[in-house]
C-alpha positions in Angstrom: -55.0 -14.7 -15.6 -52.9 -17.1 -13.5 -49.9 -19.0 -14.7 -49.5 -22.6 -14.2 -46.2 -24.1 -13.0 -45.1 -25.0 -16.5 -45.6 -21.5 -17.7 -43.6 -20.0 -14.8 -40.8 -22.5 -15.5 -40.8 -21.4 -19.2 -40.7 -17.7 -18.1 -37.9 -18.3 -15.7 -35.9 -20.1 -18.4 -36.5 -17.1 -20.8 -35.4 -14.6 -18.2 -32.3 -16.7 -17.4 -31.6 -16.9 -21.2 -31.9 -13.1 -21.5 -29.7 -12.6 -18.5 -27.0 -14.9 -19.9 -27.1 -13.3 -23.3 -26.8 -9.8 -21.9 -23.9 -11.1 -19.6 -22.2 -12.6 -22.7 -22.5 -9.4 -24.6 -21.1 -7.4 -21.7 -18.2 -9.8 -21.4 -17.5 -9.7 -25.1 -17.6 -5.9 -25.0 -15.2 -5.8 -22.0 -12.8 -8.3 -23.8 -12.9 -6.3 -27.0 -12.1 -3.0 -25.3 -9.4 -4.5 -23.0 -6.0 -2.7 -23.4 -2.7 -4.5 -23.1 0.5 -2.5 -22.3 2.8 -1.9 -25.2 5.7 -3.7 -23.5 3.5 -6.9 -23.1 2.5 -6.6 -26.8 6.2 -6.4 -27.8 7.0 -9.4 -25.6 4.2 -11.4 -27.0 5.1 -10.5 -30.5 8.8 -11.4 -30.0 7.8 -14.7 -28.4 5.3 -15.6 -31.1 7.4 -14.6 -34.1 9.2 -17.4 -35.9 11.6 -15.3 -37.9 15.3 -15.5 -37.2 17.3 -12.4 -36.6 20.9 -12.1 -37.6 23.3 -11.4 -34.8 25.9 -8.9 -35.7 29.5 -9.5 -34.7 30.6 -7.5 -31.6 33.9 -6.7 -33.4 32.2 -5.1 -36.3 30.0 -2.8 -34.2 31.5 0.5 -33.4 30.5 1.6 -29.9 31.4 5.2 -29.1 33.4 5.5 -25.9 31.4 7.2 -23.1 34.5 8.7 -21.4 38.1 8.4 -22.6 39.5 8.1 -19.0 40.3 4.8 -17.4 39.2 5.9 -13.9 36.2 5.4 -11.8 34.2 8.1 -13.7 34.4 6.1 -16.9 32.4 3.2 -15.4 28.9 2.9 -17.0 25.9 3.0 -14.8 24.9 -0.3 -13.2 28.4 -1.9 -13.6 31.2 -2.4 -11.2 34.5 -0.5 -11.6 37.2 -2.5 -13.5 39.9 -1.9 -10.9 37.6 -2.6 -7.9 36.2 -5.7 -6.4 33.9 -7.7 -8.6 30.8 -9.6 -7.4 31.1 -13.3 -7.2 28.7 -16.0 -8.5 28.8 -18.1 -5.3 26.3 -15.9 -3.4 23.9 -16.1 -6.3 24.2 -19.9 -6.6 23.5 -20.3 -2.9 20.5 -18.0 -3.2 19.0 -20.0 -6.0 19.8 -23.2 -4.2 18.0 -21.8 -1.1 14.9 -21.0 -3.1 14.8 -24.4 -4.8 15.2 -26.3 -1.5 12.6 -24.3 0.3 10.0 -24.7 -2.4 10.7 -28.5 -2.6 10.5 -28.7 1.2 7.2 -26.9 1.4 5.7 -29.0 -1.4 6.9 -32.1 0.4 5.2 -31.0 3.6 2.0 -30.2 1.7 1.9 -33.9 0.8 1.2 -34.6 4.5 -2.5 -33.6 4.0 -3.3 -36.6 1.8 -0.8 -39.4 2.6 -1.2 -42.3 5.1 -0.9 -41.6 8.8 2.0 -44.0 9.2 4.3 -42.2 6.6 3.5 -38.6 7.7 6.3 -38.2 10.2 8.9 -39.3 7.7 7.6 -36.9 5.0 7.3 -34.1 7.5 10.9 -34.6 8.7 12.1 -34.6 5.1 10.2 -31.4 4.3 11.4 -29.6 7.4 15.0 -30.7 6.8 14.9 -29.4 3.2 13.5 -26.1 4.4 16.2 -25.9 7.2 19.0 -26.6 4.7 17.4 -24.0 2.4 17.5 -21.4 5.1 21.1 -22.3 5.9 21.9 -21.7 2.3 20.1 -18.3 2.5 22.3 -17.4 5.5 25.5 -18.3 3.6 24.3 -16.3 0.5 23.6 -13.3 2.8 27.1 -13.6 4.4 28.7 -13.7 0.9 26.6 -10.8 -0.3 27.4 -8.7 2.7 31.2 -9.5 2.4 31.2 -8.4 -1.3 29.1 -5.3 -0.5 31.5 -4.3 2.3 34.5 -4.8 0.0 32.9 -2.6 -2.7 32.1 0.2 -0.1 35.6 0.1 1.2 37.0 0.5 -2.3 34.6 3.4 -3.0 35.5 5.1 0.3 39.2 4.8 -0.6 38.5 6.3 -4.0 36.5 9.2 -2.5 39.4 9.9 -0.1 41.9 9.7 -3.0 39.9 12.2 -5.0 39.4 14.4 -2.0 43.2 14.6 -1.4 43.7 15.3 -5.1 41.2 18.1 -4.9 43.0 19.6 -1.9 46.3 19.5 -3.8 44.7 21.2 -6.8 43.3 23.9 -4.7 46.7 24.5 -3.0 48.6 24.3 -6.3 50.7 21.3 -5.2 51.6 19.0 -8.1 50.7 15.3 -7.8 53.1 12.8 -6.1 54.2 11.4 -9.5 55.4 14.8 -10.7 57.4 15.7 -7.6 61.2 15.1 -8.2 
């Protein structure tokens, strides 16, 4: 028994249809068993919820103090000491400005692929200058960050030396400078 070309075509279509149906079942099975991390679920839930939450007044909340001392050891993790140097906002502003300028410059230079030949040098010069200014802003942000970091390290080194001297006095039984008459 030989098949004519129309029968072969029909068989090929049937096989293709079976393949697509099995592929669709497998895809649906994969999608139905896909797991999403709990943090993503909470984020999606918070973004998709339309309910309003009441903000409590910060004065009415009672926060238990971590340490009663006002020294360096009472500073919570991830925060700068109150007495020490504080980070500035200028370095962060320069960094964001750098990122924006570089992205705009690269997108401008990407236009060179589909614009007219006569205007390419102008667009290329504009894009390169935006990227150059962005990199200059990055250098300024890096300088500001390094300066703030150096000031914080100098403050912490001074505190370590102060605590080390206090520890030596405690070992020797010498009273602090404020108690000596």
